[in-house]
N, C-alpha and C positions, 0 to 999 in steps of 0.2 A: 504494500500500500504506500503510494508516494503522494505527497502533498502537491496540489496544483497551485500555481501562482494566480492570485485573484486581485481585483481592485474593487473598492467600494463604489456603489452606484445608488442613485436615488431616482425613483420614477413616480409617476402619478399613481396613487393607490387605486385599486379596483373599486373599493367602497370607502367613502370618507369615514373618518373617526368622529364620533360624537362625544367622546369622553372629555368631561370637564368636571367642575365642582358640583354640578347638578346630579352627578351619578356616584354610586358607591358600590362596593363589593356585596354580593349576596351572602357572603360568609364571613365569619370573624377572622379566618386564616386563609386569605386568598392565594397564598403560595402552596397550600396543601392540595396539590393536583395529582390525581391518579391516572387521568387520561386526557390528552389534549384534543383540540378541535382538528378535524380533518382526517387524513389517512393514518391508520394505526393497525397494530396487531391486537385484536380483541382477545384478551387472555381467557375470559370466561367461555368463549366459543372456540378457541384454538384456531383462529382464522383471521385473515385481513378484513377490515371493513372501513367505511367512511363514517367517522363519528361527527355528528352535527351539533355538538355541544361540548361543554367542559365538565368533567367529573371532579368535584371538590370532595375530599374525604375529611372526616372528623368523627367525634363520638356520637352515639345515639342522643337524640334530643338537642343537638346543637342548634342554637337560634339561627334563623335565616331571615334575611332582610330584603325589603323592597329596594330595588336598585335605583329607583327615582320615583318622583310623584307619579301617581297613576290611578287607575280604577281596576278592581278585580273583575276581569273579563269572564272567567269561568273556573269552576271547580269540576274536576273529573276524576274518575277511578278507572285506571287502565290495567289490563292483565300484566303487561310488562313494565310500564312506567309507574304503576302504583298510584298512590294518592298524589294528585297533581293540582297545582294552582297556577293560573295564567293571569298575568297582569298586563293591561294595555297602557302604553305610555305615549303621549303625543310628543312629537319632535319639532323643534325649531330648525328650519332649514332655509336660512336667508340666501344661500347661494343657489337654491333650487337644484341641488344635487339629485341625480337620478339613480335608481336601482333597476337595471334592465330598462324597461320603457315607462317606468312609473316614478313620479316625484316622491321622494322619501318624506313621509309625513308621520309615521308612527312605528313603534316596535312593540312586539309582544314578548314578554319574558316568561319562560316556562320553568317551573320548579317541580321536579319529579322525585319520586320515592320518599315523600314526606311521611313522618311518623304522625304528625298532627298539623292542623291548620288553626290560625287565629283570626281568620277573616271570613267575610260572607260575600257572595256574588253581588256585584254592583257597588261595593264599598270603596270609598276613596281612601287611598293610602299615601303616606308621605315617605320620602327618601329615608332609608334607615329604619323604618318601622318593622317590627317583627311580624312576619306573615305566616310563619310555621316553624316546624322543627325537623331536622334531618333524621332520616330513618332508612329502613330496608324494605319498604312496601314494594309490591310488584314482583318481578322475577329475579331481583338481585339478592345476593346473600352477603353483600358488602355495604356497610354503612357509608352512604355518600349522597351528594346532591348532583343529579344530572341537570345541568343548567343550560338552557337554550335561549337564543334570541332570534326572533323571526321578524324580518324587516318588511314593512308595508302590508303583508298579508299573513294568514295563519295556517292555511291548508298546505299540506305537503304536495309536491309535484306528483308523487306516486298516487295520492288520492285523486288528484285532478285527472290524471291520465286514466286510471282505472274506472272512474265514473264519468268519463267523457265530458268533463267540464270545459266549456268553451271560454277562453279568456275574455273578460270585459274590463273596460277601463275603470269602472267604479267598484268592482267586486274585490272584497278582501279575502275571498277564497279562490275564485277562478282567475288567478293572476297569470298563469302560464309559465311560472318559474318557481324555483325552490326558494322559500323565504329565509331559511336558516343561514345565519352569518356568524362570524367569530364573535363571541361575547366580549372580547377585549375591546372591540370598537365602542363599547359603552362603559364597561366596568374598569377598563384599563388593566395594566400589569406593571408593577414596579417591584424591584428595579429591573430595567431591561439591560441586563449585563450578560457577558459571556462571549466566547468566540464564535465566529461563523467561518467554517473552513470546508474546503473541497479536497477530496483525495481520489486519485485514480485507483480502482480496485479491479480484481479479476471478474469478468462477466460470469453470470451464474450458469450459463450453458452456451453451447456453440451457436445458438440462434442470434446471439448478441455480439456486436463488434467492439463495444466500448461500455465501460461502467464507471460510475462516480458515486462516492459516498459523501453526503452532506452532514457534517458534524456541527452540532450546536448545543445549547444548554437549556436548563429550566428557565433561564431568564429570557429565552426566545422561543416560547411555545406558540409561535405566531406565524408559521410558514403559510404563504398564500400562493405565490406565483412561481412556476418553473417555466422558463422560456429558452428556446433554442432557435436556430435557423429553420428547424422543421415545424415549429409551432409553439403554442403557449397554452398552459392550463392555469386556471385560477380556482382555488378551493372555495373562496367566498362566493363567486358567481357561478361556479361549475363550468365556466367557459372551457371548451376544448376537451371535456371529459366524456368519453364514450359511455353509453349505457346509463346515463343519468336519469332516464325516465323510470327506472325501476331500482329498487334497493339492491337486488342481486347484481345488476349491472354496475351500479355506483360502487358497490363493495369489491368489485373485481379489479383490484389494483394491479394485478399482473397484466391486464389489458386496459389500463386507464386511458391510453391514447394509441394511435396507430404507430407512433415512433418511439415509445418508451414503456418500460415496465417499472412500476414503483413499489419498493418493498421497505416499509418502515421497520425500524428496530423495535424490540420489546421495550415498553415503557409502563411502569407501574408506580404505585404509591411509594415503594421503597427505592426506586431508581434514584441514584445520587444526582449529580449535576450533569446529565448527559442525555441527548436524544439524537438519533441519526436516521437518515433516509438513504436507501440505495436506489440509484437510478440506472437502469440498464437500457442501452440504446441499440437499435438495430444497425445504425450507422453512427460513426463518430461525428458529433455536431461541430460546427465551426466555432460556436460559442455557447455558453451556458450562463444564464442569470437565475439566481435564486433570491426571491424577494419576500419580505414579510408583509403583513397587512397594512403597514404604513408606507409601503413602497420603497423601503430601505433594504439593501442587500449587497450581494457580491456578484462579480462577473468574472468568468474565465474565458480566455480566447485561445483557441487551438493554435499551435505554432504555425506561422505562415498566414494566418487569417487576419482580417482587418481588425484593429483594436478599437475602432470607432464604436461608440455606443449606439445601439438601435433605439428608435423611439418606442416608448412603452405606453401607448395610449390605453385608456380604460376600456376593457373588453366587456361586451354585454352579449349574452347568448339567449335567444328567445326560447320559450317553452321548455324550461327545465325544472322538474319537481323534485323535492326531497323533504323528508321529515326531519325533525330535530330530536329523534328518539335514540336511545342507546340499545334497544332491543327489538325483536321481531314481532310484527303483528300484521294483520291483513290491511292492504292499501285501500280496500273498499270500505273500511270502517269510518267512524265519525270524522268530519273535516278537521277537527282539532286534535286528531290522533297524534300522540307523541312518539309512538313506536315506529319501527321500520317495517316495511312490507316485504313479502317474499314472492312477489309476482314475478313472472318470467322475464328474462333479460332481453332488453332491446338496445342494441348499440347504435351510436350515431357517429358517422364519419365526419370529422371536422378538420382533417389535415389538409395541407396544401398539396398541390399536384406533385411537388418534389418529394414530400414525405411519403405520399402514397406509392410513388414509384420506388422509393427506397425500401419500403416495407415489402412490396411485391417481390423485389429482387431477392431480399433476404429470406422471406418465407418460402419462396420457390425452391431455394437451395435446401431447405429442411423438409421439403415435401408436404408442407401444410397447405391445405386448400384455401383459395382466395375467391371471394365472390366477385361481383361486377366491379369492385374497386371501392365500394362505399363502406364495406366492413369486412373484416377477416374472421376466419373461423377461430373460435376461442382456443387459446393455447393453455391447456390445463397442466398443473404440476402438483406433486404432493409436497406440502409444506409441513415440516415438523419442527416445532419450536417448543421449548420448555414451558410448562404451565406454572403459574404462580401458586 
């Protein structure tokens, strides 16, 4: 494993941050995180998945707080998410920032696995007010808060797709996209400390020509964008991610794009100060940028390639649904469902013509069937990682 030379870069973030003094953490110990937002190895299920929230851990009955002034939108009981409280918060957006094709006007905060509630539906709450207590309700056996923030709307994309919801400009359910975004955009994360480094590693098998490991720390549990000359993906918007219309597809990190396989390392409550992601490429990219939710990150340029920075305009991808849950449940359930669905996978090709040609050439060498060029046959592998 050899370290790659990188430079620091700053781009426009995919989604603006709203964090200021009007917001606070939902927990007393915001650094006690057992699972970050985005791609991860899900220890309880022994597989990869896309986690659309943050898991904060602590003791049973730890007080939980409203992250800002708002109104209790809903109380729910879910098989997987357990006792749940949803709070609606209006947002000030003087810059008219957009999320996909909608002006950002509100966020819904979801509190899952509560032992108890201290609110009623329709109740106005203030920032820092106790709204419940941490527990293990639902399918979990680990005391934690699964905390999710859904921007503009509250229905998961999987629910919308499964129920044939047609997006409308005024609907808070039929939005045509996945509303779950990184909670740090509202509750923040301090201190933001630690290294960001790239290392060249051995590709996991002969299908891949090049592989990189991104090393960072607990101070940077905020990865958002991976960009190369083959394409770009964003975890906040799901832009560039194949299969995002279903949970099965979104969780398939081995086939997250047409040009890369993404494999996060194991991360748990006892992990010290380290987190990493392996990126395996079918062809060696000319450059690689890894950016956090604030648009800050590092860039590596292949030897002989141009060192000039590429523009990183905000991506927005239409019709992409996802839920903010940490467990599995039917996508045809209630619109406010906080669990994941297990409906059939549907991939979406978003690569450039160059990337598609690269994938076709590499996959042809390994005998893997390719369809008309819009999607390739799923490459399955057995993954064995130690369980906590």
